[in-house]
C-alpha positions as CSV (number, residue, x, y, z in Angstrom):
1,M,109.5,83.4,59.2
2,K,112.5,82.0,61.3
3,R,113.4,85.5,62.4
4,I,109.8,86.2,63.5
5,I,109.7,83.0,65.6
6,T,113.1,83.9,67.1
7,S,111.9,87.4,67.9
8,L,108.7,86.0,69.5
9,A,110.7,83.5,71.5
10,G,113.0,86.3,72.8
11,A,110.0,88.5,73.7
12,A,108.5,85.5,75.6
13,V,111.7,85.0,77.6
14,V,111.8,88.7,78.4
15,A,108.1,88.8,79.4
16,S,108.6,85.7,81.6
17,L,111.5,87.3,83.4
18,A,109.7,90.7,84.0
19,P,107.6,89.5,87.0
20,V,110.8,88.2,88.7
21,V,112.6,91.5,88.2
22,L,109.6,93.6,89.2
23,A,108.9,91.4,92.3
24,A,112.5,91.8,93.4
25,N,112.3,95.6,93.1
26,A,108.9,95.7,94.9
27,H,110.3,93.6,97.8
28,A,113.4,95.8,98.0
29,A,111.2,98.8,98.6
30,D,109.2,97.2,101.4
31,T,109.8,97.1,105.1
32,V,110.0,93.6,106.5
33,Y,108.0,93.0,109.6
34,F,108.3,90.0,111.9
35,S,107.9,89.0,115.5
36,V,110.0,87.0,118.0
37,G,108.0,86.1,121.1
38,S,106.4,89.3,122.3
39,R,108.8,91.5,120.3
40,N,107.5,93.1,117.1
41,C,110.3,94.1,114.8
42,A,110.9,95.8,111.4
43,I,113.7,96.2,109.0
44,A,113.4,99.2,106.7
45,P,114.8,99.3,103.2
46,D,117.6,101.7,104.4
47,G,118.8,99.1,107.0
48,V,117.1,100.8,110.0
49,V,116.1,98.0,112.3
50,G,114.1,98.1,115.5
51,C,111.8,96.2,117.8
52,D,108.9,97.0,120.1
53,F,108.8,95.0,123.3
54,G,105.0,95.3,123.6
55,S,103.6,95.6,127.1
56,D,106.9,94.3,128.5
57,T,109.7,96.6,129.3
58,A,113.3,95.6,128.9
59,R,116.3,96.8,130.8
60,L,118.8,98.5,128.5
61,Q,122.4,98.0,129.5
62,Y,125.2,100.0,127.8
63,T,128.7,98.8,128.4
64,F,129.7,102.4,129.4
65,L,126.9,102.9,132.0
66,P,126.7,101.3,135.4
67,I,122.9,101.3,135.5
68,T,120.1,99.9,133.3
69,I,117.4,102.0,131.7
70,P,113.8,100.7,131.3
71,V,112.8,100.8,127.6
72,N,109.8,99.7,125.5
73,D,111.7,99.6,122.2
74,I,115.1,99.6,120.6
75,V,116.4,100.8,117.2
76,I,119.6,101.0,115.2
77,D,119.2,103.9,112.8
78,Q,122.7,105.6,112.7
79,Q,126.2,104.4,112.2
80,W,127.6,106.8,114.8
81,L,125.0,106.1,117.5
82,P,124.6,102.9,119.5
83,A,121.3,101.0,119.5
84,H,118.9,103.2,121.5
85,P,115.3,103.6,122.5
86,T,113.0,105.9,120.5
87,F,110.3,106.0,123.1
88,S,107.7,105.5,120.4
89,P,106.6,101.9,121.1
90,G,104.3,100.4,118.6
91,S,105.9,102.1,115.6
92,R,107.2,98.7,114.3
93,T,104.0,96.7,114.9
94,L,101.5,96.1,112.2
95,P,97.8,96.2,113.1
96,G,96.9,92.7,114.3
97,G,100.6,91.9,115.0
98,N,103.6,91.0,112.9
99,P,104.1,87.6,111.3
100,S,106.5,85.2,113.1
101,I,110.2,85.2,112.2
102,Y,109.6,81.6,111.3
103,D,107.3,82.7,108.5
104,V,109.6,85.3,107.0
105,K,113.1,83.9,107.8
106,T,115.8,84.0,105.2
107,G,117.7,81.1,106.8
108,D,118.5,79.0,109.8
109,G,121.5,79.6,112.0
110,A,123.1,77.4,114.7
111,W,120.4,78.3,117.3
112,G,117.4,79.4,115.3
113,P,116.0,81.4,112.4
114,F,117.5,84.6,111.1
115,I,116.3,87.3,108.7
116,E,118.6,89.4,106.5
117,F,117.4,92.4,104.6
118,A,118.9,95.7,103.5
119,G,122.2,95.0,105.2
120,A,120.6,94.2,108.6
121,R,120.4,90.8,110.3
122,C,118.3,89.7,113.2
123,E,118.5,86.2,114.6
124,V,117.3,84.0,117.4
125,G,120.3,82.9,119.5
126,F,121.3,80.5,122.2
127,H,118.6,79.7,124.8
128,G,116.1,82.1,123.2
129,S,118.3,85.1,123.1
130,F,117.6,87.5,120.2
131,G,119.6,90.3,118.6
132,C,120.0,92.5,115.5
133,K,123.0,94.0,113.7
134,S,123.0,96.9,111.2
135,K,125.1,99.9,110.3
136,G,128.1,98.5,112.2
137,R,126.0,98.4,115.5
138,S,124.2,95.6,117.3
139,W,122.1,94.8,120.3
140,N,121.2,91.5,122.0
141,E,118.4,90.7,124.4
142,Y,118.2,87.8,126.8
143,S,115.8,87.4,129.7
144,G,114.6,91.0,129.6
145,T,118.0,92.7,129.4
146,V,119.1,94.4,126.2
147,T,122.9,94.9,125.8
148,A,124.1,97.4,123.3
């Protein structure tokens, strides 16, 4: 009888942990969507991170170019490539818009919330700046100019 009770107790513990393990695996397979101001962003399970700037266009400034390029979106999807536009705005925006970063944040930094997922990190910075890092690359946006 004692062995049966011990076996049932063990089964109950395993059964109670199953939803936690399954939920963690289901979350790991999902893309995380969020918004910061008018920017709608997404982090995919493989660490690809990008943002749509909506109806606003931003000016992309690379440190190796003397000019800025008007863009509607930015993405980090390769280790060997700097953050770049895909010219497919809206691809990181859910129907009806993305939830606020404040609703899906994983923590708070010195200047505002951040979200970390799949090796990527996006965060609100000083004076409303915003940026993302992934795959050894990064970009930051402040006052309509994106620096990569």
